[in-house]
Phi, psi and omega in degrees: 000321181294322180297316179297319181291318178293322178299317179295315184293341176268005183254170179294337181295340185301334180256009186275157177241120185295347181272351181284152185266351181283176186301319180295321176296320181293322177297318179298319178293326175295324177298316181297319180295319178298319178294321177301314181300314181297319180293317178296322177299326179292343176253010178061038174228176185228161178298155185111278175291337181236153179225164172237128174248117183276142186226179181277000181156187184290323182297312179296320177304312181293322180295315180295319180298317179295315180296323179293317180297318179289325183288333183279335181281164182276335180259200179212054177243120181247121176253120183220158182275155178285354180256018175295156173302152183300330179296334175276316182293333178294344177284339190304304181297326177297315182285328176295324177294336178273001176099007178281133176272121186249132176231140184252143176260125182275136179279160170289174187297334177270001177100354183286134178265121179231148172201161178279124182303337181287343182279354182297320174051240184262025179299132176275316185223135172248126178241116177224120182298139184283316177225126181297122184291336177270318189262337185079006182286138178268123186285147179300320179303334178283320187274334182251358182048070188297338176264049179302145182301330181282343179261318182230086184303153186303328183286344184243344186274154180285167168295148185235116180253129182234118171282109186246022185299321181275355183255332186298131182087354180236328181228131180289139173224113182263103184283355174279348179292142173298138180085001177293160180301156178266333182225118180238132180252142178223163175214142186289328189296338181291341179242020173099000176286160174300149178296160177098015176222131177214184182197155170247124171265118190212155176294149184295343178287354176254092178292126178230122178247142180221128181277160174109155177287130180298148177278089187298321180297319181291324180295318177300321178293318178297320177300314180299321178295315181298324181291340183239024187297325178293322176293322179296315179300324178292320179297317183287325180298331180288352177276345182304312180296325178295315177297317183294321179295320178299316183291325176296316178295322180301316180290328177287319183283325183231083188303330184286350188297147176237115183270127183286126176068030185305324181257008182254159177298131181223155169293151191286346189255003185241134170236120181240132179210162173233155177248094187283162173083004180285156184268347179208166175286119183273003181053052185298322182296317182291322181290321178289327176299320177299334182262008174094014183245123178266098176235177181223166176255003182172208178295130178301329181296334181247012190290340181273356181270122184280050178232151177295158183300129175296330180294315182290322179296321178296329179280359177097005177290147174286166183300314186285325176297318179297324179288333182259041176245156180225147171242122178253118180253118181269148176243153179305340178275355179288153182234170175295328177298324178298315182290324178298317180295319179300312182295320178297315181296319179296314182296323179295318180296316179294323179295319179298330180262012181053040181249004182265000000 
């Protein structure tokens, strides 16, 4: 991806506008079309029935996708899970003021979102995150295609929006399957692209318009990622044994630890766990940062907010347990030595606080 991006930045196309009518503009537009084809191929669909709308990132992608899904339906009922990204949940008060009826799906204790297909009723739009950005859990609607055509025919089922930002490049999603989502959002930064580029992969029957000059450099990066999505998935899958070994050691060293979704489908590079029963917030992220380990307590987009994760609270965690939770996101360059060091540092912190 870096090679493709550096080559682009050194070319005349780096300053081109795809909306221009001259030769350089047409070449830039061809680049955008090529990127669209590559991204659609990564979801096993083709241009025509499907389109890609490029955005400034995941938040804009989700906002546009939700509004497109609601605009296409005849009603104004939005059913969404309580474990959606904050960027999606932030739309709730805004849309309620506009007259949209919003209903939330409460997750099970391990974070899985379940509902009876018969409760959809007059739902206009269903939003269920494909992979939890905090927990790494793969949702059942993604793996079982809960809106299968034989259960919910196209003429009666709601539009289906899936935030797939934490899943692209790690979990396969075949949009040609019956019941697959209609609107899927992705973002490049989750796979190492520069921040500021995202996209909505959507059926062409959902018209989405976005003003502004496209981020060509970001689009080049997304295309490069899409062209190698199978290789990326292979690289990340090789992290599962590393993650699993870390979690085994974690449970041995810190017996009270609770690993989120241990028996559930998860992306291979994320380990999320909490240390329950502590009497106060130990500021684990800050203490590990001082020791050279970059971990998080939830979504990075909400990490500056001094509140416990809304996702963990929705899953039934207490306030203090949610605060004493950690998300470890592995990269293909990580080693067992890295995780051994992390575990040693975490155990030392707990021992200092007499919590081990």
